[in-house]
N, C-alpha and C positions, 0 to 999 in steps of 0.2 A: 769932102771927107779928107782928113789928113792921112797921108800914107804913113803907116808905122815904120819905125827904124829898127833894124835888127842887126846883131853881130853874127855874121855868117862867114864861113870859109868855103869858097866855091871849089869844086873839084872837077867840074866839067870844063871843056874847052871854052875859050872866050867867046867864040861865035855863038855857041849854044846858050851861054849865059845871057848874052845880049838879046838873042831871040826870045828866050824864056821870059826875061823881064819885060820885053815889049808886049808879049802876049798877056802877062798879068796886068800891065797897065791898061790894055784895051778892055779886058774883062771887068776890072773894077773901076774904070774911068778915072784913073789917077791923073789924067791930063787936066781935069777940072777939079782943083783942090778945094774950091769953095772957101768958106771962112778959114782964116789962118789960126786954127786952134791946135794945141798939142795935147794928145791924149796922155794921161798918166801911164807910166810903165806897167803898173799892176792891172790896168784895164785893157791892155792891148792883146790882141789875139795873134799868135804867131803864124806867119805865112812862110814857113820854112820849106824850101824845095827838097825833094827826096834824094837829091844828090848833093846835099849840103850838110855841114856839121853844125850841131847845136852848141852854141857858146853862151857864156853868161851875158845877160842883158845889161847894157851900160847903166840904165836907169834903176836897176835893182841891186847893183853892187853895194854892199854894206847895209842894205835895207833890212829891217826887222820883219819877222812874221810870227804868227801865232802857232805855238805847239801846245798840245794838252799837257798838263802836269803828269808826272809819272805816278802810277798806282801799283799796289801790290797785287799780283795775279795769283789766285788760288786754284785755278784750273785752266788747262789748255786742251779743250776737248776735241778740236778738229785741227787739221794741218794749219789753218789760218786762225786758230783760236775760237772762232765763232762762225755761224753759217754765212755771214757776209764776207768771210775771209779777211777781216779787217781788225787785227789785234790792237789792243790799247798800248800806250806808252808805258813800259814796265819799269818799276823801281827795283832794278836788279843789277847784279854784276858790277857794283860800284868799285870794287878793288881790282877787278880783272885778274884774279888769282885762280889758277887751276886747282880745284879742290880734290878731284879724283878722276880716274879713268877706269872703266869697266868694260870688258869684252862681253858680247852677248850672242855670238854665233859665227856663221859663215860670212866672210867679207867678200870683197871683189875677187873675181876669178873667171875662169872660162865659162862656167855655168852658173855664176852668181853675181849679183850686183845689188848693193844696198841702196834703195831709193825711197824708202818710207820715212817721212818726217815723224819724229816722236810725238806722242800726245801725253797728257798728264791729268791725273785726278786723284784726290784723297791721298796726297803724299806719295803717289806712285808715278813712275815714268814708264810708259809702254813703248816698246821698240820691236822692230821686225828685221830679221837678218836676210841675207841673200837667198835663203832656201825656205822662206815662209815659216820660220820658227818665230813665234811671238813670245816675248818675255816681259814680265813686270818687275821693275827694279825699284828699290827704295830711293826716294828722291834725295835723302840726306846723305846716304852712305854708298849707294850704288849696289847694295847687296841684292841678289836675285831672290824674288818672292815666289814666283812660279814661272814655268816655261812650257809652251805648248807647240809641238811640231805639227803643223797643219798640212804639210805637203802630202799628196797622194802617193801611191806606190805603183801606179800604172806606168807603162812605157812612155806615154805622152807627158809624164811629169818629171822627166829627166832634165829638161832645160826650160827655164822661165825666168823672167825679170819683172821686178816692180810689184806694185800693189801699195797698200797703206792701211792706216788705222783711223778710227773715229770713235768717240764715246758719247753715249747719252743714256740717262737713267740707270747708270751703273752697269751698262752693257757695252762691250767692246766689239765693234764691227770691223771685219778684216776683209779687204779685197786682195786679189793675188793674180799674178801672171800665170799661175797654174789653173786658171779658169774656175774660180769659185768666189763666192761671197759667203762669209760665215759670221756668226755672232757668238761671243764668248762672255762668260761671267767675269767681270773685271776683278772680282775678289779672288777667284779660284782658277781661272783659265779654262774651265770646263766648257765644252761646245754645247750651245743651246739650239742652234739650227745651222744648216749648211745648204746652200743652193749652188748648183753647178751652172756655169755660163758657157755659151758657145765660143766666146772669144776671150783671150787674156785681158786682164785689167791692169794697167801699168800705174795707175794713180790711186791715191787714197779716196775713200768715199766722203760724202757730205751727208749729215743727218739733219733733217728739219721737218717739222710737222708730221711726225710719224712715218716718214719715208726716208729711204736710203737712196742717194743719187751717186752714180759712178759712170765714168766714161770708159768704154771698152776700146781695144786697139783698132777696131774697124770703124771708129768714129760714130759709135752708137751710144747715146745717153740711155742708160738703164736705170730703172727704179725698182725698189723692193719695199715690201711692207716691213717696217722695223720690227714688229712683234713676231711675225711668222716667217719672214724671208720669201714670201710669195712674190713672184715677179709681177710688176705693174706695167704701166705704159712705157713705151720706148720711143726714141726719136733718132732717126738716121740722118746724119750730116753727110756732106760730100765725101766720097772715098778719096784717100790720098796715100799712095804707096810710099812716097818719100817723106819720112818723118824722123823725129828724134826718139831716143830711147826713153826720155822722160815724158811725163804726161800731166794733165791738169785736173784739178778737182773743181766741181761746180761751186758757184756762190749763190746763196739764197737770201732774199729779202722779202718778207711777207709771203705772198703767193706768187712770186716771180723767181724763177731759177735761171741763172745765166751760166751757160756752159761754153767752154773753149775747146776747139778741136784741132787735129793735125792738119786740116785743110785751111787753117787760118780764119775759120769762121768763128765769130762771137755771136751766140744766139740766145735770145731771151724767150722763155717759154712759161706758160701757166703751170705752176707746180702741181696743181690738182689733176690736170688731164693731159699735159704736154702740148696744148695748143700754142703755136708759135706767135710771138708778139712782135718781134723785130729781129733783124740780123744785120751784122756788119762784117765786112771782109777786111781783116788786118793783113793784107798782102800787097806786094808791089813787085814789079819787075825792075831789076837793076842792070844797067849796061856794064857795070864794073864789078859786079859780085854775083857769081853763079849760085852761091849758097842761098841767095834770096829766094830761089825756087823752092826751098824747104820752108813751108809756110806755117809750121807748127807753132801753136801757142802753148809752150811747155809750162809756163808759170800760171798760177791761179789768177782769174779775174778777181778784182777787189771792188766791193760795193761800199761806198762811203758817202753818206749824206746825199743820196740821190744820183751820185756819179758812179759809173762803171769804168775802172781803169784797168787796162790790159796791154801787154806788149808781146809782139810776135818775133819769131826768128827771121821772118821776111823783112823786118825793118820798119815796123809801125808801132808806135806807142800812142794809144788813143784814150780819150776821155769821152764817154757817151752818156747821154741822159737816160737814166734807168726807165723812166716812164714812157718816153716817146721814141727812144732809139736814135735820136738826133745826135750827130757827132758834134761835140763842143770844140775840140781841138785835136790835132794829131801831130806827131813829130817823127822824123826819120831816125828812130833809135831801135837797134836790133838787140833783143834780149831773150834769154831762156830762163829767167828767174821771175819771182813774184814781186811786183812793186809794193812799196810800203807807203800808205797814205795816212797823214796825220795833220790835223788842223788845217793850215793854209797851204800845205806843200805835199808834193809827191816825190818820193825817193825811188830811184831805180838804177840798177847797175847793168851796163850793156855787155855784150859778148866780148868786147875788147878790154873790159875792166874799168871803164869810166863810170864814176858814180855821179848821178845828177840830182840836184835839188831844184824842183820845178814848182812854180806857182800853180796851185790846184785849179784856180779859176781860168787861167789863160795859157798855161803850158810854158810860159817864159822862164828862163833859167836864172835862179839866184846865184848858183855856183856849180862848177863842174870839177871833179877831182879825178885825175888819172891814177888809179891804184896800180896800174901795170908799169908805170914809169919807174925805172930803176930796179924792177923786180923780174926782168926778163931772164929766162934760162936758155942756155944753148941746147939745141936739139940737132942730132945728126941724121941726115937723110942720105941713104945710099942710092946712087944712080943705077941705071939699068945694068951697066957693066960692072958696077962696084968699084970703079976706078976714078978716072979724072973727072967724071961728071958728078961725083959725090960732093955733098956740100953741108955746111952747117947753117942753121938759122936760129934766130932768137924767138922764143915762144913766151907769151905773157901768161900769167896765172889765170885760171878760171875761178870766179868768185861765186859764193853762195848768195841766196837772197839775204837782204839785210834785216836786222831787228833793231828797233828803237828802244834802248834801255838806258835809263839815267842820263838822258840828254845826249847820248852818243849812239851812232850807228855801228853795230857790230857785224862784221862779215868775216868769213873764213874762206880759204882758197884750197885748191888741189895741191898746193905746195906745203900745206900744213900751217900757214900763217893766219892768225886772227888779227884784224886791225880794229881799232876804236876810232871812229871819225866824229869830230864835233858836228852835231846835227845842224847847228846854225851857221858855222863858218866853213865847214868842209875840211878843216885841218885834221891831219892824222895825229892823234894824241898819244896813242900807244900801239905797240905791236907785241903780240904774244905768240910764241912758238907752241902750237898744239902737238906737233910731232907726227901728224898723220894727215893725209888728204881728206878734205871736207868739201862735198858738193851739195849736200842737203842743207836746207835752211834751218836755223836754230829756233828754239822755243824758250819761253821764260816761265818760271814757276817760283814763287816766293822771292828769295834774294839771289837766285841763280839763273844763269842762262845755260842751256844744254845743247851741245853739238853732237851729231852722229857722224862718225867717220866712215870712209869707204871700207875700212877694215873691220867694220861692225863693232866699234867701241863707242861708248857713251862718255862724253867729257862734260863735267860740271865746272862752270866758271862762276866764281863768286866775287 
């Protein structure tokens, strides 16, 4: 077997590298190379160590790959557009012009944080502010159609974060950090049913097969009957006290639901009864990064043509076979957003702001673009004494999940900048100042892409 060649930057000491390479050689018997054949770059499987950097593969530089043609999207019913959390390539935002901005409620603050991705149906955009007030806005003008304040009035309802929205059959399902799941009429905003939960829910629900799926803060996958709100089966993952504020929505394909948890577990279950099918741990220990102990999978897992793609804060991007649970490949990429999978490639932005274009079959990199380069901002940290030990440091922007629209990847940052990146080459084609921090991933509807800001404003880009 010919040993694959990879472009890697080592960050461990030389002695450790030598030792690690020797161990890999023994395990895979690289000493006996057999026939002198060279594997094609697109057929290689990456053996990237978890203290290494993922760089473009030499054999893939300038290589073409398949992307689906853009289509007009007439509804975006779930955070990831559909139950598999795998949106199509949208024919939207060609001009990258900000059409309008509309406020819809309470933005970021001491007791509020906007975390819900918008959803869309029948010419309406549905959004939720930092205090569980849900609004329906006209997709063309941003005018408010209705607003429903869902927060309770008990003492326990004074502080809560998160939740989200999903639509099916003309009904809007809302989850909330205020410990409830409720269903609204999407035309009027009237409450159809409401079910209290024991734990807060920080992520949006997923609707499929007459069931509502949602992950609570204690790493419990909850299910509810879509028609009545009656609670169904539950699944308890490992408890994890250290986690991120954000949370993940399950992905569903057929009778299989794949849920991601704060413990770093990626678990496939039978949607009908909760029987577990397989599990994978997207976690690792790092000698150089204490934050790897936070194992949370904050982005949604994506199901695409039998692959499950997910990335963890602990530093594992993984592709898993949906049917068998067998790992196809994994890479040392740390992420808190949702990957975008389209055609032959996977796009993902890491915590440091690097945007990767990876071969879906192998995980090898076509290109890597550092979106943080040249965009660092100075941040002041006061020392314990407030004097000589005070210092300044450069902080890179935090980017949202990407969306593929009109052949470009659109991402926005907490500095208020939106960039348009050529999906084939990785070149930044345009930069647009949105004027406000954005951390929630965008959606597409018709000819527009919509961004929700941390200040609870909806921005339409056409």
